[in-house]
N, C-alpha and C positions, 0 to 999 in steps of 0.2 A: 518558404519551407513550411511543411505541415507534417503532423504525425501520420504514420502509415494508415492508421485506422480512419483518419479523416479522409485520406485519399480513397480508401476502399469504399467508404460511405458515399463519397461524391460519385465514384464510378457506378455504384449500385443504383443511385438515383437516376443518373444519365441513361444507363441501359434500360431501366424500368420504363422511362418515359420516351425513349428514342423512337419506337414504332409510331408514336402519335405524330411525329414530324417528318417521317421518311416516306419516300415513294416505295412501291412494292419491290423494285429492283434492289434498293439499298437495304431493305429489310432482309432480303435473301442473302445479300453480301455480309451483313453484320451477323446473321445467324451462323454463317460459315466461320466467321471470326471467333464467335463464342465457342464453337465446337473445337477449333484449333487451340483456343486458350486452355481448354481441358487437357489437350495433348501436351501443351507446353508445361502445364502444372505437373504432369506426371514426370517429366524430365527434371524439373526444378526440385522436386521432392527427393529424387535419388542423388542428383549431383550437388545441389545447393545445401542439402541438409545431411546427407550421409556420405558424400565424397565418392559416389559410385559414378564413374563416367560411362554412361550408357549411350552407345551409338545405335541402339536397336529398338528405340521406342516405336518406330514405325512398324516393326514386326508385329507387335501386340495390337496396334491400331488396325493394321491391314487384315490380320488374321480374323479379328472380331468382325470386321466389315464383310469379309468373304463368308463367314459362317452365317451371319444374319441374312445375307443375300441368298445363300443356298436354302436357308429355311423358308424364305419368301418364295423362291422360284420353284423348289422341288416339293415342299410340304405345304405351301400355301399359308404359312404361319407369319402373320404380320402384326400381331397384337403387341402393343408397347409393353405389356406386362409379361411377355415371354421373350421377345427379341432383345430387349435391353439387358435383362438379367442374364440372358445367354451370352451377350457380348461381354458383360462384366466377367462371367465365369471363364470364357475363353481367354481373355486377357490375363486373368489371375492365374489360371492353370498353366498357360504357356510361359508366363514370366517365372513362375515357380520352377518349371522344368528347366528353363535357362539358368536360373539361379542355382539349381542343384548341381549343374555342370560347372558353372563358373565361380560360385561363391562358397560352396559347401564341401570343398576338397579338404584334404588333410593339411595342406599348407595354405596360409592366407595368400590370395592372388594379388598381383600388382595392379595398379590402375590401368597400365598399358594392356595387360592381359585381358582384363574385363572389357576395356574399350574395343579391342580388336575382336574379342569373342562375340560381343553383341553386334558389332559391325558385320561380322561374318554371318551371323544369324539373319540379319536383315537382308543381306545380299542373297543368301540361300533361299529365303522366302520369296524374294522377287523372282529369282530364276525358276523356282518350282512353279509359281503361278503362271509364268510365261510359257512354260513347257507342258502344262497339264491341260489337256483338251476339256476335261470336265469343268475346269474353272474358267474356261473361255479363252485360254492362252493369252496372246498379246492384247486381245480386245476386252478381256475381263467379262464381267456379267452385267449386261445392260438391262434397262427397263424393269428395275425392281419395283414391285407394287408399293403403293403408299403405306406407311405405317397406320395402324388403326388403334383406336381406344374404344372398345365396345363396337357399336354400329357406326361410329363416326371415323372419318379419315383424318389423320394428322398429316396434312400436306404442307409443302413449303409456304411460308408466309408468316403472318403474325402468330398463329397458333404454334407453329414449329419454333419460332423465335423464342416465345416464352417457355416452351418445353426445354430448349437448350439453355436458356438463362437459368431456369430452375435447377437444372443439373449442375451448371457451373457454380451457382451459389452454394448448393448443398456440398459439392465436392470441395470447394474452396474452404467452407466452414469446417469440414471434416479435417482437411489438411492443417488448417490453423490450430484446431484442437490437438491434432497429433503432434505437431512440432513444438507446441507449448507444453506438452505433457512430460512426464518422466521419461517416457520412451523417446520423445524428441530430444530431451537433454542428453540421453545416452547416445543418440545418433550424432549430436553435436560433438560430444566427447570423442567418438570414433573418428569423426572427420578431422578433428584437431590432432589427436594422438591415439592412434589405434592400438599401439603396443601397450600404452599405459592402461587403457580401458580393459584390455585382455588381462593385464596383471591384476586389476581390481576384481576380476572374476566374471566379467561380462562375456556372454557368448557372442562375440563380435560378428562372426560370419553368419550366425543365425539371425541376428538383428538386421544385418544387411539384406539377407534373403527375404525377410518379412517385408521390409520397406520396398524392396525391389518388386515383390509380388503385388503389393498394394498399388504401386505406380503402374504396373502392368494392367491391373483391373481398371484404373482410371483411363488409361489409353484404350482399353477395350470398350468402355462406355462411349468414349469419343468416336471410335471406329464404327460402332453400331449407329450412333446418331448421324455420322457423316454419310454412311452408305445410303440410308433412307432419305436424307436430305438431298443428296446429289442424284439419287435414282440409279446409280451404277457403281461398281467397284472395278478397279483395274490394278495391275501389278505395281505401279508406282506407289500405291498406298502402303506397300510392304518394304519399299526399297531404301537404298542408301541416301538418295537425294532428299527424301522427306526426313529421314533420320537426322541428317546434317542440318536441315532447315529448322528442326525442332531445337537443336543446340543453339542456333543463331537467335531464335526467338528469346530464349532465356538470357543469353549473353547480352543481347541488345537492350533488353528491359532491365535486367539486374538479377544475377543468380543469387539464390538463397533468400529471397524476399517474398515469394509467392505472387504478390501483386505485380512484381517486375515482369514475371513471365506473361501475365495478361497484357501489360502495357507493351511488351515487346511484340506480341502478336498483332495488337491493334496498329502499332506504328509501322511494322514491316508490311502488313497486308495493305494498308491504305497507301503507303508510299509506292509499293509495287504496282498497285492499280493505277495510280496517277502517272507514274513513269512509263508504264506499258502503253498507256493511252497517248502520252505526249511524244515518247521516243520508242516506237515499237521495235526498232532494230538493235538499239544499244542499251535499253533500260537495265538488263542484268549487270552490265559493267558499272553503270552509274550507281545502282543499288549497292553493289559490292564496295565501291569507293566510300559511299555514305556509311555503310556498316563498319568499315575499317576506321574511318575518322572517329566515329562514336566510341569504338572500342579503345582506340588510342588515347583519346582525350577525356573519355568518361569510362574508365575501366570498371566502375561500379554500375554502369548501365544508365539508361534514361531515368530510372527511379531516383538517382542522385540529384536530379533537377527539382524533385518535388519533396523529398523527405531527407532528413539529416543522414549523413553517412553512418553506416553501422557495420559491424562485423558480419560477413556473409553467413546467413543461417540464423542470425539473431532475430527474434520475432517481437514486435511491439507488444508489450504487456505480458510477455511470457514470464512465468514464475520460475 
């Protein structure tokens, strides 16, 4: 067992040095893992720390990906200093719009209502993209030009790897600060006893809407990075399957720990790749059984193998 901060430091060192030991294919693979870790963090922030069950994180991820793809295709805008802020803004604005409908009503919504509402939004986004010719329909938008930073291209490989790693570190540090602040403590109180926090005078629904919007912004950044890394976007980026996959990342790694979401992505993506290569016809079944076994016997997630058990949402060193 080790403190969470020690595990974070270890992973940081490993990821910083990893490209020195990997073949180009694996650098691309791990870059995708880093981007998906951003997406998993966005879900862990709302569910693990605020108790908001969002089945729609893929909506913000995919919408941001489509917007930056359209900017690149129709306006020729590929600058990293434009497209990634645009992706963040799209995720933030769309998440706030969804939060306005689901969280800022006259009466506090139930967990089920929010879960089904976000799930419906993700499904609607998927169907809209599939039926809209301008967005490429079922085929999506292919052949997105590479991202640029001034005159240089930021194409897949080591450069893109460190760009994704830099964003993951920055977002992770920001989330760490957020959940360890007074705002984070208020969110923990809301998760544990929402009625009591409202009695103490906290604007519970507003706090939820704020953290939901922040999580949407994180998902938006991930969507922008993913679109340029893969070179195309498609309706599945918005849909229910990916939204459910994000939930599994967090559950598998450990909800309410931040680092658990990252570990969950690493574990599931690596195991999926190995199983798909070894058992191409039945690997989803095997993966499902493995996920079930972990959740049954390690309800705190894989994080409990490395750090002492703690209350979900408790942060190492939080004041």
